[in-house]
N, C-alpha and C positions, 0 to 999 in steps of 0.2 A: 510399705513401710519394710519389709524384711529382705526385697529386694532391693532397697535402698540403701540397706546397712552392707548386704555383702556387695553392694556395686564401690562403696566409697573405702569397702577394704581391702578391694583389692586397686583403687590410684593409691591409697596409702603404700602398698604391697612397690606396686611398681614404681611412683618418685621414689621410695628408699631403696631400690634397687638402682636407679640409674644414678643416683646423688650417691651410690658408694654408703648408704645410713645402713649398716648394718645393724644398725640396735633396733629400731624399728619391726626390721625384716627378722631377725632371732627374735623378738617380745613373740611375734605367730606362731612362730615355727620351730622355734631351739629351745630344747630346756637349759634354764641357767645355769652357767659356768662351761657351756658343752661350746666347743668353737664347729663353727659353722662351713666345714669340710666335710660333708657330704658320705663317699664310700672312703677318705684318706685317711679318716682319726677313728677309733671307735675308745680312746680312754680320756678321762679327765686331765686337761692339764691344771695342775694346781700348785701349789708350794708343797713340801717336805714339812712336818713336824718341827723339824729343827732348820728349817729355815734363816738364812742372816742376811741383812740388810748392809751390803756390802760398802754401796755407792754413797757418798754423805755430803759431799759437794758438785752435785754437775754443771759441767756448760752447755750440756744439752737439755732444751728445752722446748717445750709445744710454744704454738703462739697462743694468744690472748685468749681469755675467755670470750664464747660466743655469745654475744648480748646482742647482735641488727638481724635485721630481717635474712630470712634462709639463701637468697640471692647476695649478699652484702661480704663479700669474703673479707677476713683479715689479715695480718702477721700468721706470715707461717711458723716461723720462730726456729731456735739452732737446731733441735733433736733430727736426726739422718729419716728421712722417706726410704726404708728400707723395704726389700722386696727378697723374695728366695723360692726355694726347694721346702718342700710338705716338711721335708725331715728335719727342719733347721727353726720348722716354728716355736716348740718351748725354747731354745735362746732368744729371739726375740721377743716372747713373752716375759721371759726374765731380767731382758734389758731397758722393758716397760717399766714392769716393777720396781726394778731398781732406781731409775734415769728420773720417772716420771714420777713416781708415788701413786701410781693406780689401781683401782681396785684391781681384784681377780678377772671383775668379768669387764671392766673395760680392759686388761692391756689386754685380754684373748678374744677381745674383737677388735680391737686395735691392730693387731696384729696377725693382721690376714696378709698368706705370701699366694702368688697366682699361680704356683708349679714351679721346675726350673726353666721349660725352656718358655712362655711367655715373658717368665721375672726377668731371665736374659734382653728378651725383645723390648721390654719396656725400659730396662736400662743403657741400652745400646742407642733406638730409637729417639727416647724420650718423650714418648708420646701417651705414658700411664694416663690415663681419661677418667679410670672409675673415683681417685678421689677417696681421703678417708674423715672421715667425723666420729666424735664419739660421743652418742645421747645415752647420758648415764643418770640415776635419779639427783647424783652427785657432783659430775663433773660433767661439763657442755665444752668439750674445746674445739677449736677449728683447727683446719688442715687446710692449705691452700689446693683445691681444685684440683690445679692441673700442675701442681709443684710437682716437678722426675724425677725420679729415681735416683737416690745419693749412693744407696750402698746395696748388694746383692751379696745374700748369702745362702750357700748350701755346696750342691755339687759342682765342678769345673764345666768348663762351657764344651760343649761338643767342635766336633770338626764347623759343622754346619754355622753353630755362635761366633766361632772366633773367625768363617771366611766374612761372615757377615759386618764383625767389627774391622778386617780389611777393608774391606768395600767404603764403608763408609770414614777411613780414614781414623779410624779408635784406637789406642791405644792400652788395652787392658792390664792392670795390674791387680792379682789376686795373689793373696798371703793365708797361706793354713791356719788356723785358727783354733782347730781339736785332730785329734782320730778317731777314726771309727771303722768297723771291718764291713768289709762287703762279705755277703755272707750266700751259702746256697742251701734251700731249704729241703725240704719232701715228707710225708707224710710219714708221721709218728709210727706208725706200724712200718717201714720199711726197713727188712735187716741192715740195709748197710745204713753203717755209721761214719766213715770215710774215703774222699774218694781223693784223685790225685788231678794235681793240675793238668795236665796230659791229658788225664780222661774227661774228665770237663768241658778241653776244649773239641776232644773226639767225638762229643756227644752234641754240643753246638754245633759242630759241622756236619754231625750226620754218618761217623767212620763208627760209632758204638751206638748201640740202637738198643738194646735189650740188657734188662738190669743184670741178669746172669752173667753177663759179661763183667759182673763187677762183683760178683758173692752175692745177688741177692737172687728175687726170684725170676724165674723163668717169664718175666713182663717187658712189654716194650714199652719205652723211657718214653715219658709226652715231655718235652722238655719247655718251658713256659717263660716268653721274655717279654718287655715293656716295647711301647714303640716308641719308634727315633726320634733322640735330641731329649729324653728324660734325662734324669740325673743317673740314673740306672743302668737306663743300657748304654748311656757315652762309659762308667765304669767297666761294663760287662764290655764291652769292644775295645778299650783304651789300658786297661788295668788285669783283662782275661785274658780274653781272645791274641792281643798285637800283633793285629795284624792277619791272621787266621780268618779265611772266610767263614760267615754263618749259617746255617741254614737260613732260605729265603723264608718272606715272614707267612707262605702258605702254607709252609709245612710243620711250624709251630705254632703253638698259641700265644697271640700278643694281646697285652693287656692293653688300654689307658692308664687305669689306674693304680697305681700299688695296691692299694688295701684289695682291690681284687684278684688282683697275683695270689696274691697272699691264703685267701679264699678258695684260690683258683686248688691249686697245689696240695689244700687239706681238704678238700673236696671233691675232686676229680674222679667221679664214678664210684665213689666209695673204695676205692682200693688205692694201693699205695705205688702207682707208678709213675707221679708226675714229677718233676722237678725246676723249680725255679728258682732266682737270687733277687738281693734284696740289700737292706740295711742292716744291721746288727742294731744298733740303735731305733731302731723304724717299729723290729716288732718285739723290742724289749718294752720299748716305752709306747709310741702313737697307738699301735695295731696290733694288738696281741689274738691269737689264735691257737688253743689250746693242742690240736692238732697235730701240727707239724714239728719239726726240730729241727735245728742247724747241723749241718753236716761237716763234719772237721775238714780237712785238705792238706794231705799229706801228713793225717797222724797229728796235725795243729788243730789246738782250738783259739776260737776268736775271742782271747783273752786279753786285760790291757795290759800288762807284764809284756804278751806274745807281740804289742801294739810297738810297743819300746824298746824292747829288743828286736826286733827286727822278723824274725820267725813265720808269723803268721804271714804266709803268701800275700793274701788281698789286702793288706794294711791299706788304709786308704785317709782323707783327708777330707774336711770339709774347708770352705774357703770363704775369706770375705774380699768381693771381688767391686773395684770400683774402674771407673774414665780415667786414663793419668791425666788428663784437667782437672782432676777434683782431688787432685792428692793433698791441696792445702789448705780442702774447703769441707763441709762435712763431712763428706762420708769417708776424705782422708784421715782426718782426724780421729774418729771414730774409729775406726778400722785401728790405728795404730791404738787407742784405750783396750779395744778386745783383746789385744798381743801383751797388753800393760798385765802387771801382776795382779790387780783390781781387775782386769778382766777378763782373764784367767780362771781367776776364782769365781766370779757369774757364770760361766761358763762351765765350768766344774759341779757347781752347785746343781746345774741344769740338766745334770745328769751325765755330758759327754767329757770325754777325755782330753784332757787340758796337752798341751805341746808342751809342758815343762814336767817332768816325772816328781 
């Protein structure tokens, strides 16, 4: 009997993963209210105490309530299918709270992102096959299993992703929707507090190799970076290096997950010799580690006022990206809403820095 029960549980999990049903999977493996993000998020996404409802009459809605057999799909609805970068998950959750009136648990389960590169592939190929469905005690809503991505939210596309779009004769429309800072982190015990743009380039091109050259300890610098086509690696190449060749992957520590990079910088051989790059919002909101600190760049700290006045050199944006053919469709209309006063209020409430002061 015990063996039979185990087999039933395994079967349920396989079916839930294949059908995109995260609710059943989370029931067995995830704490309620905690997003299923493996190593990418270690903080709970939740409403602030002073959370406000800004959207009162939305044109963007889900399809019908799920009342038919499991394999009988219903109308998709008018809400965009959104995919994107991990760092923008709380933005998507906020939108689900605002437009769809979902519970906290349902909004988090609903706002599943595939990470930057996979999300761009989903947008460009139209072959997203993992579908979404919401299974909660209060609301069972269906979304078409084969509906393609309408809108990408996250970091800018890489050269490879732009080339794929070109190969498919797809024109992308990208619009900045908020600000953030691309930052460099090191261990909190590292005595170096500020480095220059040129020093960063020299570190990641192999011309500076010891912290003593930067006023620190006599320790070899261990640079960490992300894999190609990740959002932060694209920013590193385009925003920081700007054509300066980087060290080959075999000479640096490369991480597939942002959270792993943060922990790597914090824990590398229990010393302060490592350096890595990430986004300020990510380490402030989504993945915290008390053993890291953010380095100033040219003596300038990554703060909101320095984004607006342009003094922080690695000020960046998150973008809404659609295919040009979707400009007047759901994805384009939702992107326009994101840039409206109401949309910007929602983005700011989720903890991001809006485009307007």
